[in-house]
mmCIF file of the protein (N, C-alpha, C, O) and its ligand, coordinates in Angstrom:
data_MODEL
# 
_entry.id   MODEL 
# 
loop_
_entity.id 
_entity.type 
_entity.pdbx_number_of_molecules 
1 polymer     1 
2 non-polymer 1 
# 
_entity_poly.entity_id                      1 
_entity_poly.type                           'polypeptide(L)' 
_entity_poly.nstd_linkage                   no 
_entity_poly.nstd_monomer                   no 
_entity_poly.pdbx_seq_one_letter_code       MKIRCSLCGTEQEISKIHKDYQRLARDPEAVYICRNCSHRVQFQAKEAQKPQKPM 
_entity_poly.pdbx_seq_one_letter_code_can   MKIRCSLCGTEQEISKIHKDYQRLARDPEAVYICRNCSHRVQFQAKEAQKPQKPM 
_entity_poly.pdbx_strand_id                 A 
# 
loop_
_entity_poly_seq.entity_id 
_entity_poly_seq.num 
_entity_poly_seq.mon_id 
_entity_poly_seq.hetero 
1 1  MET n 
1 2  LYS n 
1 3  ILE n 
1 4  ARG n 
1 5  CYS n 
1 6  SER n 
1 7  LEU n 
1 8  CYS n 
1 9  GLY n 
1 10 THR n 
1 11 GLU n 
1 12 GLN n 
1 13 GLU n 
1 14 ILE n 
1 15 SER n 
1 16 LYS n 
1 17 ILE n 
1 18 HIS n 
1 19 LYS n 
1 20 ASP n 
1 21 TYR n 
1 22 GLN n 
1 23 ARG n 
1 24 LEU n 
1 25 ALA n 
1 26 ARG n 
1 27 ASP n 
1 28 PRO n 
1 29 GLU n 
1 30 ALA n 
1 31 VAL n 
1 32 TYR n 
1 33 ILE n 
1 34 CYS n 
1 35 ARG n 
1 36 ASN n 
1 37 CYS n 
1 38 SER n 
1 39 HIS n 
1 40 ARG n 
1 41 VAL n 
1 42 GLN n 
1 43 PHE n 
1 44 GLN n 
1 45 ALA n 
1 46 LYS n 
1 47 GLU n 
1 48 ALA n 
1 49 GLN n 
1 50 LYS n 
1 51 PRO n 
1 52 GLN n 
1 53 LYS n 
1 54 PRO n 
1 55 MET n 
# 
loop_
_struct_asym.id 
_struct_asym.entity_id 
A 1 
B 2 
# 
loop_
_chem_comp.id 
_chem_comp.type 
_chem_comp.mon_nstd_flag 
ALA 'L-peptide linking' y 
ARG 'L-peptide linking' y 
ASN 'L-peptide linking' y 
ASP 'L-peptide linking' y 
CYS 'L-peptide linking' y 
GLN 'L-peptide linking' y 
GLU 'L-peptide linking' y 
GLY 'peptide linking'   y 
HIS 'L-peptide linking' y 
ILE 'L-peptide linking' y 
LEU 'L-peptide linking' y 
LYS 'L-peptide linking' y 
MET 'L-peptide linking' y 
PHE 'L-peptide linking' y 
PRO 'L-peptide linking' y 
SER 'L-peptide linking' y 
THR 'L-peptide linking' y 
TYR 'L-peptide linking' y 
VAL 'L-peptide linking' y 
ZN  non-polymer         . 
# 
_pdbx_entity_nonpoly.entity_id   2 
_pdbx_entity_nonpoly.name        ? 
_pdbx_entity_nonpoly.comp_id     ZN 
# 
_pdbx_nonpoly_scheme.asym_id         B 
_pdbx_nonpoly_scheme.entity_id       2 
_pdbx_nonpoly_scheme.mon_id          ZN 
_pdbx_nonpoly_scheme.ndb_seq_num     1 
_pdbx_nonpoly_scheme.pdb_seq_num     101 
_pdbx_nonpoly_scheme.auth_seq_num    101 
_pdbx_nonpoly_scheme.pdb_mon_id      ZN 
_pdbx_nonpoly_scheme.auth_mon_id     ZN 
_pdbx_nonpoly_scheme.pdb_strand_id   A 
_pdbx_nonpoly_scheme.pdb_ins_code    . 
# 
loop_
_atom_site.group_PDB 
_atom_site.id 
_atom_site.type_symbol 
_atom_site.label_atom_id 
_atom_site.label_alt_id 
_atom_site.label_comp_id 
_atom_site.label_asym_id 
_atom_site.label_entity_id 
_atom_site.label_seq_id 
_atom_site.pdbx_PDB_ins_code 
_atom_site.Cartn_x 
_atom_site.Cartn_y 
_atom_site.Cartn_z 
_atom_site.occupancy 
_atom_site.B_iso_or_equiv 
_atom_site.pdbx_formal_charge 
_atom_site.auth_seq_id 
_atom_site.auth_comp_id 
_atom_site.auth_asym_id 
_atom_site.auth_atom_id 
_atom_site.pdbx_PDB_model_num 
ATOM   1   N  N  . MET A 1 1  ? 8.364   22.604 -8.221 1.00 0.00 ? 1   MET A N  1 
ATOM   2   C  CA . MET A 1 1  ? 9.317   21.516 -8.047 1.00 0.00 ? 1   MET A CA 1 
ATOM   3   C  C  . MET A 1 1  ? 8.542   20.207 -7.901 1.00 0.00 ? 1   MET A C  1 
ATOM   4   O  O  . MET A 1 1  ? 7.568   20.113 -7.154 1.00 0.00 ? 1   MET A O  1 
ATOM   5   N  N  . LYS A 1 2  ? 9.009   19.209 -8.637 1.00 0.00 ? 2   LYS A N  1 
ATOM   6   C  CA . LYS A 1 2  ? 8.355   17.897 -8.563 1.00 0.00 ? 2   LYS A CA 1 
ATOM   7   C  C  . LYS A 1 2  ? 9.028   17.060 -7.488 1.00 0.00 ? 2   LYS A C  1 
ATOM   8   O  O  . LYS A 1 2  ? 10.253  16.966 -7.413 1.00 0.00 ? 2   LYS A O  1 
ATOM   9   N  N  . ILE A 1 3  ? 8.194   16.465 -6.671 1.00 0.00 ? 3   ILE A N  1 
ATOM   10  C  CA . ILE A 1 3  ? 8.717   15.588 -5.637 1.00 0.00 ? 3   ILE A CA 1 
ATOM   11  C  C  . ILE A 1 3  ? 7.942   14.305 -5.607 1.00 0.00 ? 3   ILE A C  1 
ATOM   12  O  O  . ILE A 1 3  ? 6.820   14.238 -6.109 1.00 0.00 ? 3   ILE A O  1 
ATOM   13  N  N  . ARG A 1 4  ? 8.531   13.279 -5.021 1.00 0.00 ? 4   ARG A N  1 
ATOM   14  C  CA . ARG A 1 4  ? 7.886   11.984 -4.989 1.00 0.00 ? 4   ARG A CA 1 
ATOM   15  C  C  . ARG A 1 4  ? 7.761   11.527 -3.529 1.00 0.00 ? 4   ARG A C  1 
ATOM   16  O  O  . ARG A 1 4  ? 8.714   11.604 -2.753 1.00 0.00 ? 4   ARG A O  1 
ATOM   17  N  N  . CYS A 1 5  ? 6.571   11.055 -3.182 1.00 0.00 ? 5   CYS A N  1 
ATOM   18  C  CA . CYS A 1 5  ? 6.346   10.541 -1.840 1.00 0.00 ? 5   CYS A CA 1 
ATOM   19  C  C  . CYS A 1 5  ? 7.218   9.311  -1.602 1.00 0.00 ? 5   CYS A C  1 
ATOM   20  O  O  . CYS A 1 5  ? 7.269   8.409  -2.438 1.00 0.00 ? 5   CYS A O  1 
ATOM   21  N  N  . SER A 1 6  ? 7.898   9.278  -0.465 1.00 0.00 ? 6   SER A N  1 
ATOM   22  C  CA . SER A 1 6  ? 8.778   8.159  -0.172 1.00 0.00 ? 6   SER A CA 1 
ATOM   23  C  C  . SER A 1 6  ? 8.021   6.904  0.162  1.00 0.00 ? 6   SER A C  1 
ATOM   24  O  O  . SER A 1 6  ? 8.576   5.808  0.092  1.00 0.00 ? 6   SER A O  1 
ATOM   25  N  N  . LEU A 1 7  ? 6.787   7.039  0.519  1.00 0.00 ? 7   LEU A N  1 
ATOM   26  C  CA . LEU A 1 7  ? 6.012   5.874  0.932  1.00 0.00 ? 7   LEU A CA 1 
ATOM   27  C  C  . LEU A 1 7  ? 5.207   5.267  -0.222 1.00 0.00 ? 7   LEU A C  1 
ATOM   28  O  O  . LEU A 1 7  ? 5.316   4.072  -0.494 1.00 0.00 ? 7   LEU A O  1 
ATOM   29  N  N  . CYS A 1 8  ? 4.407   6.081  -0.892 1.00 0.00 ? 8   CYS A N  1 
ATOM   30  C  CA . CYS A 1 8  ? 3.538   5.515  -1.921 1.00 0.00 ? 8   CYS A CA 1 
ATOM   31  C  C  . CYS A 1 8  ? 4.045   5.804  -3.340 1.00 0.00 ? 8   CYS A C  1 
ATOM   32  O  O  . CYS A 1 8  ? 3.533   5.236  -4.304 1.00 0.00 ? 8   CYS A O  1 
ATOM   33  N  N  . GLY A 1 9  ? 5.055   6.690  -3.474 1.00 0.00 ? 9   GLY A N  1 
ATOM   34  C  CA . GLY A 1 9  ? 5.625   6.952  -4.788 1.00 0.00 ? 9   GLY A CA 1 
ATOM   35  C  C  . GLY A 1 9  ? 4.842   7.927  -5.641 1.00 0.00 ? 9   GLY A C  1 
ATOM   36  O  O  . GLY A 1 9  ? 5.161   8.125  -6.813 1.00 0.00 ? 9   GLY A O  1 
ATOM   37  N  N  . THR A 1 10 ? 3.825   8.536  -5.068 1.00 0.00 ? 10  THR A N  1 
ATOM   38  C  CA . THR A 1 10 ? 3.024   9.495  -5.818 1.00 0.00 ? 10  THR A CA 1 
ATOM   39  C  C  . THR A 1 10 ? 3.832   10.767 -6.088 1.00 0.00 ? 10  THR A C  1 
ATOM   40  O  O  . THR A 1 10 ? 4.458   11.320 -5.184 1.00 0.00 ? 10  THR A O  1 
ATOM   41  N  N  . GLU A 1 11 ? 3.808   11.220 -7.339 1.00 0.00 ? 11  GLU A N  1 
ATOM   42  C  CA . GLU A 1 11 ? 4.512   12.440 -7.652 1.00 0.00 ? 11  GLU A CA 1 
ATOM   43  C  C  . GLU A 1 11 ? 3.620   13.639 -7.399 1.00 0.00 ? 11  GLU A C  1 
ATOM   44  O  O  . GLU A 1 11 ? 2.431   13.625 -7.719 1.00 0.00 ? 11  GLU A O  1 
ATOM   45  N  N  . GLN A 1 12 ? 4.204   14.672 -6.824 1.00 0.00 ? 12  GLN A N  1 
ATOM   46  C  CA . GLN A 1 12 ? 3.439   15.879 -6.548 1.00 0.00 ? 12  GLN A CA 1 
ATOM   47  C  C  . GLN A 1 12 ? 4.258   17.082 -6.931 1.00 0.00 ? 12  GLN A C  1 
ATOM   48  O  O  . GLN A 1 12 ? 5.488   17.061 -6.886 1.00 0.00 ? 12  GLN A O  1 
ATOM   49  N  N  . GLU A 1 13 ? 3.554   18.138 -7.310 1.00 0.00 ? 13  GLU A N  1 
ATOM   50  C  CA . GLU A 1 13 ? 4.187   19.395 -7.610 1.00 0.00 ? 13  GLU A CA 1 
ATOM   51  C  C  . GLU A 1 13 ? 4.014   20.275 -6.389 1.00 0.00 ? 13  GLU A C  1 
ATOM   52  O  O  . GLU A 1 13 ? 2.887   20.525 -5.961 1.00 0.00 ? 13  GLU A O  1 
ATOM   53  N  N  . ILE A 1 14 ? 5.134   20.757 -5.811 1.00 0.00 ? 14  ILE A N  1 
ATOM   54  C  CA . ILE A 1 14 ? 4.978   21.665 -4.673 1.00 0.00 ? 14  ILE A CA 1 
ATOM   55  C  C  . ILE A 1 14 ? 5.512   23.033 -5.032 1.00 0.00 ? 14  ILE A C  1 
ATOM   56  O  O  . ILE A 1 14 ? 6.415   23.176 -5.857 1.00 0.00 ? 14  ILE A O  1 
ATOM   57  N  N  . SER A 1 15 ? 4.929   24.042 -4.389 1.00 0.00 ? 15  SER A N  1 
ATOM   58  C  CA . SER A 1 15 ? 5.358   25.406 -4.649 1.00 0.00 ? 15  SER A CA 1 
ATOM   59  C  C  . SER A 1 15 ? 6.290   25.904 -3.563 1.00 0.00 ? 15  SER A C  1 
ATOM   60  O  O  . SER A 1 15 ? 6.530   25.223 -2.566 1.00 0.00 ? 15  SER A O  1 
ATOM   61  N  N  . LYS A 1 16 ? 6.803   27.091 -3.769 1.00 0.00 ? 16  LYS A N  1 
ATOM   62  C  CA . LYS A 1 16 ? 7.789   27.621 -2.845 1.00 0.00 ? 16  LYS A CA 1 
ATOM   63  C  C  . LYS A 1 16 ? 7.201   27.895 -1.470 1.00 0.00 ? 16  LYS A C  1 
ATOM   64  O  O  . LYS A 1 16 ? 7.947   28.026 -0.500 1.00 0.00 ? 16  LYS A O  1 
ATOM   65  N  N  . ILE A 1 17 ? 5.916   27.982 -1.369 1.00 0.00 ? 17  ILE A N  1 
ATOM   66  C  CA . ILE A 1 17 ? 5.288   28.242 -0.079 1.00 0.00 ? 17  ILE A CA 1 
ATOM   67  C  C  . ILE A 1 17 ? 5.040   26.966 0.715  1.00 0.00 ? 17  ILE A C  1 
ATOM   68  O  O  . ILE A 1 17 ? 4.628   27.013 1.874  1.00 0.00 ? 17  ILE A O  1 
ATOM   69  N  N  . HIS A 1 18 ? 5.297   25.822 0.075  1.00 0.00 ? 18  HIS A N  1 
ATOM   70  C  CA . HIS A 1 18 ? 5.124   24.558 0.773  1.00 0.00 ? 18  HIS A CA 1 
ATOM   71  C  C  . HIS A 1 18 ? 6.119   24.485 1.920  1.00 0.00 ? 18  HIS A C  1 
ATOM   72  O  O  . HIS A 1 18 ? 7.271   24.900 1.792  1.00 0.00 ? 18  HIS A O  1 
ATOM   73  N  N  . LYS A 1 19 ? 5.644   23.938 3.068  1.00 0.00 ? 19  LYS A N  1 
ATOM   74  C  CA . LYS A 1 19 ? 6.502   23.958 4.266  1.00 0.00 ? 19  LYS A CA 1 
ATOM   75  C  C  . LYS A 1 19 ? 7.771   23.138 4.091  1.00 0.00 ? 19  LYS A C  1 
ATOM   76  O  O  . LYS A 1 19 ? 8.770   23.388 4.765  1.00 0.00 ? 19  LYS A O  1 
ATOM   77  N  N  . ASP A 1 20 ? 7.740   22.163 3.191  1.00 0.00 ? 20  ASP A N  1 
ATOM   78  C  CA . ASP A 1 20 ? 8.928   21.313 3.041  1.00 0.00 ? 20  ASP A CA 1 
ATOM   79  C  C  . ASP A 1 20 ? 9.798   21.740 1.843  1.00 0.00 ? 20  ASP A C  1 
ATOM   80  O  O  . ASP A 1 20 ? 10.807  21.102 1.541  1.00 0.00 ? 20  ASP A O  1 
ATOM   81  N  N  . TYR A 1 21 ? 9.396   22.817 1.175  1.00 0.00 ? 21  TYR A N  1 
ATOM   82  C  CA . TYR A 1 21 ? 10.106  23.209 -0.051 1.00 0.00 ? 21  TYR A CA 1 
ATOM   83  C  C  . TYR A 1 21 ? 11.593  23.451 0.185  1.00 0.00 ? 21  TYR A C  1 
ATOM   84  O  O  . TYR A 1 21 ? 12.435  22.920 -0.539 1.00 0.00 ? 21  TYR A O  1 
ATOM   85  N  N  . GLN A 1 22 ? 11.911  24.250 1.192  1.00 0.00 ? 22  GLN A N  1 
ATOM   86  C  CA . GLN A 1 22 ? 13.313  24.604 1.469  1.00 0.00 ? 22  GLN A CA 1 
ATOM   87  C  C  . GLN A 1 22 ? 14.154  23.373 1.736  1.00 0.00 ? 22  GLN A C  1 
ATOM   88  O  O  . GLN A 1 22 ? 15.258  23.212 1.216  1.00 0.00 ? 22  GLN A O  1 
ATOM   89  N  N  . ARG A 1 23 ? 13.596  22.522 2.557  1.00 0.00 ? 23  ARG A N  1 
ATOM   90  C  CA . ARG A 1 23 ? 14.292  21.305 2.959  1.00 0.00 ? 23  ARG A CA 1 
ATOM   91  C  C  . ARG A 1 23 ? 14.519  20.405 1.761  1.00 0.00 ? 23  ARG A C  1 
ATOM   92  O  O  . ARG A 1 23 ? 15.609  19.857 1.594  1.00 0.00 ? 23  ARG A O  1 
ATOM   93  N  N  . LEU A 1 24 ? 13.504  20.248 0.928  1.00 0.00 ? 24  LEU A N  1 
ATOM   94  C  CA . LEU A 1 24 ? 13.626  19.356 -0.232 1.00 0.00 ? 24  LEU A CA 1 
ATOM   95  C  C  . LEU A 1 24 ? 14.493  19.948 -1.320 1.00 0.00 ? 24  LEU A C  1 
ATOM   96  O  O  . LEU A 1 24 ? 15.174  19.222 -2.044 1.00 0.00 ? 24  LEU A O  1 
ATOM   97  N  N  . ALA A 1 25 ? 14.471  21.272 -1.438 1.00 0.00 ? 25  ALA A N  1 
ATOM   98  C  CA . ALA A 1 25 ? 15.270  21.928 -2.460 1.00 0.00 ? 25  ALA A CA 1 
ATOM   99  C  C  . ALA A 1 25 ? 16.741  21.793 -2.115 1.00 0.00 ? 25  ALA A C  1 
ATOM   100 O  O  . ALA A 1 25 ? 17.577  21.623 -3.002 1.00 0.00 ? 25  ALA A O  1 
ATOM   101 N  N  . ARG A 1 26 ? 17.053  21.867 -0.861 1.00 0.00 ? 26  ARG A N  1 
ATOM   102 C  CA . ARG A 1 26 ? 18.436  21.762 -0.369 1.00 0.00 ? 26  ARG A CA 1 
ATOM   103 C  C  . ARG A 1 26 ? 18.949  20.331 -0.531 1.00 0.00 ? 26  ARG A C  1 
ATOM   104 O  O  . ARG A 1 26 ? 20.092  20.105 -0.926 1.00 0.00 ? 26  ARG A O  1 
ATOM   105 N  N  . ASP A 1 27 ? 18.075  19.374 -0.217 1.00 0.00 ? 27  ASP A N  1 
ATOM   106 C  CA . ASP A 1 27 ? 18.498  17.978 -0.205 1.00 0.00 ? 27  ASP A CA 1 
ATOM   107 C  C  . ASP A 1 27 ? 17.538  17.119 -1.035 1.00 0.00 ? 27  ASP A C  1 
ATOM   108 O  O  . ASP A 1 27 ? 16.478  16.734 -0.543 1.00 0.00 ? 27  ASP A O  1 
ATOM   109 N  N  . PRO A 1 28 ? 17.891  16.820 -2.264 1.00 0.00 ? 28  PRO A N  1 
ATOM   110 C  CA . PRO A 1 28 ? 17.001  16.053 -3.153 1.00 0.00 ? 28  PRO A CA 1 
ATOM   111 C  C  . PRO A 1 28 ? 16.736  14.647 -2.606 1.00 0.00 ? 28  PRO A C  1 
ATOM   112 O  O  . PRO A 1 28 ? 15.754  14.007 -2.984 1.00 0.00 ? 28  PRO A O  1 
ATOM   113 N  N  . GLU A 1 29 ? 17.596  14.179 -1.733 1.00 0.00 ? 29  GLU A N  1 
ATOM   114 C  CA . GLU A 1 29 ? 17.443  12.856 -1.166 1.00 0.00 ? 29  GLU A CA 1 
ATOM   115 C  C  . GLU A 1 29 ? 16.527  12.864 0.065  1.00 0.00 ? 29  GLU A C  1 
ATOM   116 O  O  . GLU A 1 29 ? 16.200  11.813 0.615  1.00 0.00 ? 29  GLU A O  1 
ATOM   117 N  N  . ALA A 1 30 ? 16.120  14.071 0.485  1.00 0.00 ? 30  ALA A N  1 
ATOM   118 C  CA . ALA A 1 30 ? 15.311  14.151 1.692  1.00 0.00 ? 30  ALA A CA 1 
ATOM   119 C  C  . ALA A 1 30 ? 14.028  13.396 1.501  1.00 0.00 ? 30  ALA A C  1 
ATOM   120 O  O  . ALA A 1 30 ? 13.481  13.317 0.400  1.00 0.00 ? 30  ALA A O  1 
ATOM   121 N  N  . VAL A 1 31 ? 13.559  12.844 2.591  1.00 0.00 ? 31  VAL A N  1 
ATOM   122 C  CA . VAL A 1 31 ? 12.354  12.059 2.560  1.00 0.00 ? 31  VAL A CA 1 
ATOM   123 C  C  . VAL A 1 31 ? 11.131  12.988 2.544  1.00 0.00 ? 31  VAL A C  1 
ATOM   124 O  O  . VAL A 1 31 ? 11.001  13.884 3.378  1.00 0.00 ? 31  VAL A O  1 
ATOM   125 N  N  . TYR A 1 32 ? 10.252  12.752 1.586  1.00 0.00 ? 32  TYR A N  1 
ATOM   126 C  CA . TYR A 1 32 ? 9.012   13.487 1.565  1.00 0.00 ? 32  TYR A CA 1 
ATOM   127 C  C  . TYR A 1 32 ? 7.850   12.513 1.708  1.00 0.00 ? 32  TYR A C  1 
ATOM   128 O  O  . TYR A 1 32 ? 7.815   11.477 1.044  1.00 0.00 ? 32  TYR A O  1 
ATOM   129 N  N  . ILE A 1 33 ? 6.935   12.835 2.542  1.00 0.00 ? 33  ILE A N  1 
ATOM   130 C  CA . ILE A 1 33 ? 5.742   11.998 2.737  1.00 0.00 ? 33  ILE A CA 1 
ATOM   131 C  C  . ILE A 1 33 ? 4.518   12.831 2.429  1.00 0.00 ? 33  ILE A C  1 
ATOM   132 O  O  . ILE A 1 33 ? 4.295   13.884 3.025  1.00 0.00 ? 33  ILE A O  1 
ATOM   133 N  N  . CYS A 1 34 ? 3.723   12.338 1.481  1.00 0.00 ? 34  CYS A N  1 
ATOM   134 C  CA . CYS A 1 34 ? 2.574   13.093 1.051  1.00 0.00 ? 34  CYS A CA 1 
ATOM   135 C  C  . CYS A 1 34 ? 1.512   13.158 2.131  1.00 0.00 ? 34  CYS A C  1 
ATOM   136 O  O  . CYS A 1 34 ? 1.591   12.464 3.145  1.00 0.00 ? 34  CYS A O  1 
ATOM   137 N  N  . ARG A 1 35 ? 0.520   13.997 1.899  1.00 0.00 ? 35  ARG A N  1 
ATOM   138 C  CA . ARG A 1 35 ? -0.513  14.243 2.863  1.00 0.00 ? 35  ARG A CA 1 
ATOM   139 C  C  . ARG A 1 35 ? -1.267  12.959 3.213  1.00 0.00 ? 35  ARG A C  1 
ATOM   140 O  O  . ARG A 1 35 ? -1.564  12.696 4.379  1.00 0.00 ? 35  ARG A O  1 
ATOM   141 N  N  . ASN A 1 36 ? -1.562  12.188 2.211  1.00 0.00 ? 36  ASN A N  1 
ATOM   142 C  CA . ASN A 1 36 ? -2.283  10.916 2.430  1.00 0.00 ? 36  ASN A CA 1 
ATOM   143 C  C  . ASN A 1 36 ? -1.501  10.002 3.345  1.00 0.00 ? 36  ASN A C  1 
ATOM   144 O  O  . ASN A 1 36 ? -2.042  9.458  4.308  1.00 0.00 ? 36  ASN A O  1 
ATOM   145 N  N  . CYS A 1 37 ? -0.204  9.831  3.035  1.00 0.00 ? 37  CYS A N  1 
ATOM   146 C  CA . CYS A 1 37 ? 0.611   8.917  3.814  1.00 0.00 ? 37  CYS A CA 1 
ATOM   147 C  C  . CYS A 1 37 ? 0.844   9.432  5.210  1.00 0.00 ? 37  CYS A C  1 
ATOM   148 O  O  . CYS A 1 37 ? 0.862   8.638  6.151  1.00 0.00 ? 37  CYS A O  1 
ATOM   149 N  N  . SER A 1 38 ? 1.024   10.742 5.394  1.00 0.00 ? 38  SER A N  1 
ATOM   150 C  CA . SER A 1 38 ? 1.282   11.230 6.720  1.00 0.00 ? 38  SER A CA 1 
ATOM   151 C  C  . SER A 1 38 ? 0.032   11.071 7.589  1.00 0.00 ? 38  SER A C  1 
ATOM   152 O  O  . SER A 1 38 ? 0.134   10.835 8.792  1.00 0.00 ? 38  SER A O  1 
ATOM   153 N  N  . HIS A 1 39 ? -1.133  11.202 6.980  1.00 0.00 ? 39  HIS A N  1 
ATOM   154 C  CA . HIS A 1 39 ? -2.372  10.944 7.705  1.00 0.00 ? 39  HIS A CA 1 
ATOM   155 C  C  . HIS A 1 39 ? -2.423  9.497  8.140  1.00 0.00 ? 39  HIS A C  1 
ATOM   156 O  O  . HIS A 1 39 ? -2.765  9.188  9.282  1.00 0.00 ? 39  HIS A O  1 
ATOM   157 N  N  . ARG A 1 40 ? -2.079  8.612  7.215  1.00 0.00 ? 40  ARG A N  1 
ATOM   158 C  CA . ARG A 1 40 ? -2.145  7.188  7.480  1.00 0.00 ? 40  ARG A CA 1 
ATOM   159 C  C  . ARG A 1 40 ? -1.161  6.818  8.600  1.00 0.00 ? 40  ARG A C  1 
ATOM   160 O  O  . ARG A 1 40 ? -1.493  6.063  9.513  1.00 0.00 ? 40  ARG A O  1 
ATOM   161 N  N  . VAL A 1 41 ? 0.063   7.373  8.503  1.00 0.00 ? 41  VAL A N  1 
ATOM   162 C  CA . VAL A 1 41 ? 1.087   7.068  9.521  1.00 0.00 ? 41  VAL A CA 1 
ATOM   163 C  C  . VAL A 1 41 ? 0.655   7.574  10.882 1.00 0.00 ? 41  VAL A C  1 
ATOM   164 O  O  . VAL A 1 41 ? 0.798   6.872  11.883 1.00 0.00 ? 41  VAL A O  1 
ATOM   165 N  N  . GLN A 1 42 ? 0.127   8.786  10.926 1.00 0.00 ? 42  GLN A N  1 
ATOM   166 C  CA . GLN A 1 42 ? -0.349  9.325  12.202 1.00 0.00 ? 42  GLN A CA 1 
ATOM   167 C  C  . GLN A 1 42 ? -1.464  8.490  12.791 1.00 0.00 ? 42  GLN A C  1 
ATOM   168 O  O  . GLN A 1 42 ? -1.513  8.252  13.998 1.00 0.00 ? 42  GLN A O  1 
ATOM   169 N  N  . PHE A 1 43 ? -2.361  8.047  11.920 1.00 0.00 ? 43  PHE A N  1 
ATOM   170 C  CA . PHE A 1 43 ? -3.486  7.233  12.377 1.00 0.00 ? 43  PHE A CA 1 
ATOM   171 C  C  . PHE A 1 43 ? -2.979  5.914  12.958 1.00 0.00 ? 43  PHE A C  1 
ATOM   172 O  O  . PHE A 1 43 ? -3.418  5.472  14.020 1.00 0.00 ? 43  PHE A O  1 
ATOM   173 N  N  . GLN A 1 44 ? -2.033  5.291  12.226 1.00 0.00 ? 44  GLN A N  1 
ATOM   174 C  CA . GLN A 1 44 ? -1.504  4.016  12.689 1.00 0.00 ? 44  GLN A CA 1 
ATOM   175 C  C  . GLN A 1 44 ? -0.753  4.185  14.008 1.00 0.00 ? 44  GLN A C  1 
ATOM   176 O  O  . GLN A 1 44 ? -0.847  3.334  14.893 1.00 0.00 ? 44  GLN A O  1 
ATOM   177 N  N  . ALA A 1 45 ? -0.007  5.283  14.140 1.00 0.00 ? 45  ALA A N  1 
ATOM   178 C  CA . ALA A 1 45 ? 0.770   5.534  15.360 1.00 0.00 ? 45  ALA A CA 1 
ATOM   179 C  C  . ALA A 1 45 ? -0.214  5.685  16.546 1.00 0.00 ? 45  ALA A C  1 
ATOM   180 O  O  . ALA A 1 45 ? 0.017   5.163  17.637 1.00 0.00 ? 45  ALA A O  1 
ATOM   181 N  N  . LYS A 1 46 ? -1.287  6.398  16.297 1.00 0.00 ? 46  LYS A N  1 
ATOM   182 C  CA . LYS A 1 46 ? -2.280  6.581  17.335 1.00 0.00 ? 46  LYS A CA 1 
ATOM   183 C  C  . LYS A 1 46 ? -2.919  5.274  17.720 1.00 0.00 ? 46  LYS A C  1 
ATOM   184 O  O  . LYS A 1 46 ? -3.104  4.984  18.902 1.00 0.00 ? 46  LYS A O  1 
ATOM   185 N  N  . GLU A 1 47 ? -3.257  4.479  16.717 1.00 0.00 ? 47  GLU A N  1 
ATOM   186 C  CA . GLU A 1 47 ? -3.874  3.182  16.991 1.00 0.00 ? 47  GLU A CA 1 
ATOM   187 C  C  . GLU A 1 47 ? -2.932  2.310  17.797 1.00 0.00 ? 47  GLU A C  1 
ATOM   188 O  O  . GLU A 1 47 ? -3.369  1.591  18.696 1.00 0.00 ? 47  GLU A O  1 
ATOM   189 N  N  . ALA A 1 48 ? -1.640  2.365  17.486 1.00 0.00 ? 48  ALA A N  1 
ATOM   190 C  CA . ALA A 1 48 ? -0.664  1.520  18.163 1.00 0.00 ? 48  ALA A CA 1 
ATOM   191 C  C  . ALA A 1 48 ? -0.496  1.928  19.615 1.00 0.00 ? 48  ALA A C  1 
ATOM   192 O  O  . ALA A 1 48 ? -0.175  1.106  20.473 1.00 0.00 ? 48  ALA A O  1 
ATOM   193 N  N  . GLN A 1 49 ? -0.722  3.236  19.882 1.00 0.00 ? 49  GLN A N  1 
ATOM   194 C  CA . GLN A 1 49 ? -0.529  3.728  21.249 1.00 0.00 ? 49  GLN A CA 1 
ATOM   195 C  C  . GLN A 1 49 ? -1.736  3.440  22.139 1.00 0.00 ? 49  GLN A C  1 
ATOM   196 O  O  . GLN A 1 49 ? -1.653  3.476  23.367 1.00 0.00 ? 49  GLN A O  1 
ATOM   197 N  N  . LYS A 1 50 ? -2.841  3.158  21.492 1.00 0.00 ? 50  LYS A N  1 
ATOM   198 C  CA . LYS A 1 50 ? -4.051  2.892  22.293 1.00 0.00 ? 50  LYS A CA 1 
ATOM   199 C  C  . LYS A 1 50 ? -3.887  1.639  23.167 1.00 0.00 ? 50  LYS A C  1 
ATOM   200 O  O  . LYS A 1 50 ? -3.502  0.571  22.693 1.00 0.00 ? 50  LYS A O  1 
ATOM   201 N  N  . PRO A 1 51 ? -4.184  1.805  24.416 1.00 0.00 ? 51  PRO A N  1 
ATOM   202 C  CA . PRO A 1 51 ? -4.146  0.600  25.256 1.00 0.00 ? 51  PRO A CA 1 
ATOM   203 C  C  . PRO A 1 51 ? -5.274  -0.340 24.892 1.00 0.00 ? 51  PRO A C  1 
ATOM   204 O  O  . PRO A 1 51 ? -6.353  0.094  24.489 1.00 0.00 ? 51  PRO A O  1 
ATOM   205 N  N  . GLN A 1 52 ? -5.025  -1.602 25.032 1.00 0.00 ? 52  GLN A N  1 
ATOM   206 C  CA . GLN A 1 52 ? -6.062  -2.579 24.706 1.00 0.00 ? 52  GLN A CA 1 
ATOM   207 C  C  . GLN A 1 52 ? -7.260  -2.357 25.641 1.00 0.00 ? 52  GLN A C  1 
ATOM   208 O  O  . GLN A 1 52 ? -7.121  -2.255 26.860 1.00 0.00 ? 52  GLN A O  1 
ATOM   209 N  N  . LYS A 1 53 ? -8.418  -2.290 25.026 1.00 0.00 ? 53  LYS A N  1 
ATOM   210 C  CA . LYS A 1 53 ? -9.611  -2.104 25.879 1.00 0.00 ? 53  LYS A CA 1 
ATOM   211 C  C  . LYS A 1 53 ? -10.000 -3.420 26.512 1.00 0.00 ? 53  LYS A C  1 
ATOM   212 O  O  . LYS A 1 53 ? -10.075 -4.451 25.844 1.00 0.00 ? 53  LYS A O  1 
ATOM   213 N  N  . PRO A 1 54 ? -10.245 -3.373 27.812 1.00 0.00 ? 54  PRO A N  1 
ATOM   214 C  CA . PRO A 1 54 ? -10.722 -4.612 28.447 1.00 0.00 ? 54  PRO A CA 1 
ATOM   215 C  C  . PRO A 1 54 ? -12.119 -4.954 27.943 1.00 0.00 ? 54  PRO A C  1 
ATOM   216 O  O  . PRO A 1 54 ? -12.941 -4.057 27.757 1.00 0.00 ? 54  PRO A O  1 
ATOM   217 N  N  . MET A 1 55 ? -12.384 -6.157 27.733 1.00 0.00 ? 55  MET A N  1 
ATOM   218 C  CA . MET A 1 55 ? -13.683 -6.568 27.203 1.00 0.00 ? 55  MET A CA 1 
ATOM   219 C  C  . MET A 1 55 ? -14.770 -6.333 28.240 1.00 0.00 ? 55  MET A C  1 
ATOM   220 O  O  . MET A 1 55 ? -15.940 -6.617 27.983 1.00 0.00 ? 55  MET A O  1 
HETATM 221 ZN ZN . ZN  B 2 .  ? 2.334   8.978  -0.155 1.00 0.00 2 101 ZN  A ZN 1 
# 
């Protein structure tokens, strides 16, 4: 099944064993975020949660 990342628009082919396959197969409008973007989002979320370091 071909899916497109909602963030960067990269098309990817996923197989039935992919963890999001069932969800995406049921709902074509479901948001899919590729591995690259999910890493980036997690990194940014972590950075945002970091308290400012005192100088
Ligand atoms: Zn992406």
